[in-house]
C-alpha positions, 0 to 999 in steps of 0.5 A, spaced: 498 499 499 503 505 498 503 512 502 505 518 498 500 524 498 497 527 492 498 534 493 494 540 488 497 546 486 493 552 486 496 555 479 492 560 478 494 567 480 490 569 486 484 575 485 488 580 488 494 579 485 491 580 477 489 586 480 495 589 482 498 587 475 492 590 472 492 596 476 500 596 475 499 596 467 494 601 467 498 607 471 503 606 465 498 606 460 496 613 462 503 615 464 505 613 457 499 616 454 500 622 459 507 623 457 505 622 449 499 628 450 504 633 453 511 633 452 511 628 444 506 632 441 507 639 443 514 637 441 512 637 434 506 641 432 507 648 431 501 653 432 499 657 426 504 654 422 501 647 418 508 647 414 512 647 420 508 642 423 508 637 417 516 638 417 516 637 424 512 630 423 516 627 418 522 629 421 521 625 427 516 620 425 518 615 429 517 618 436 510 622 432 508 614 431 508 611 438 505 617 441 500 617 436 498 610 439 500 612 446 494 616 445 490 612 443 490 606 447 490 611 453 484 614 450 480 607 448 483 606 456 478 611 459 474 612 455 471 605 455 474 604 463 478 598 460 483 594 464 489 596 461 491 588 461 486 588 456 489 593 451 497 592 452 
């Protein structure tokens, strides 16, 4: 007769851990969205001069593209009140 004890380990993370991870991801999305809106877009746009704005966008296309993506993700999270983990 075997006396081995079978242990059933619960491999799912706890709801508290899942909530903390979602909260951290949500803060990251908020922070990157604010950074994209304030610093990147303000540095690229020139008020009243469309030609200079287009020139800046073409010169800094990668930064402007990332700012647009981060800003869109930030706006989606706020518009639909979606946890950041669902979008990331």
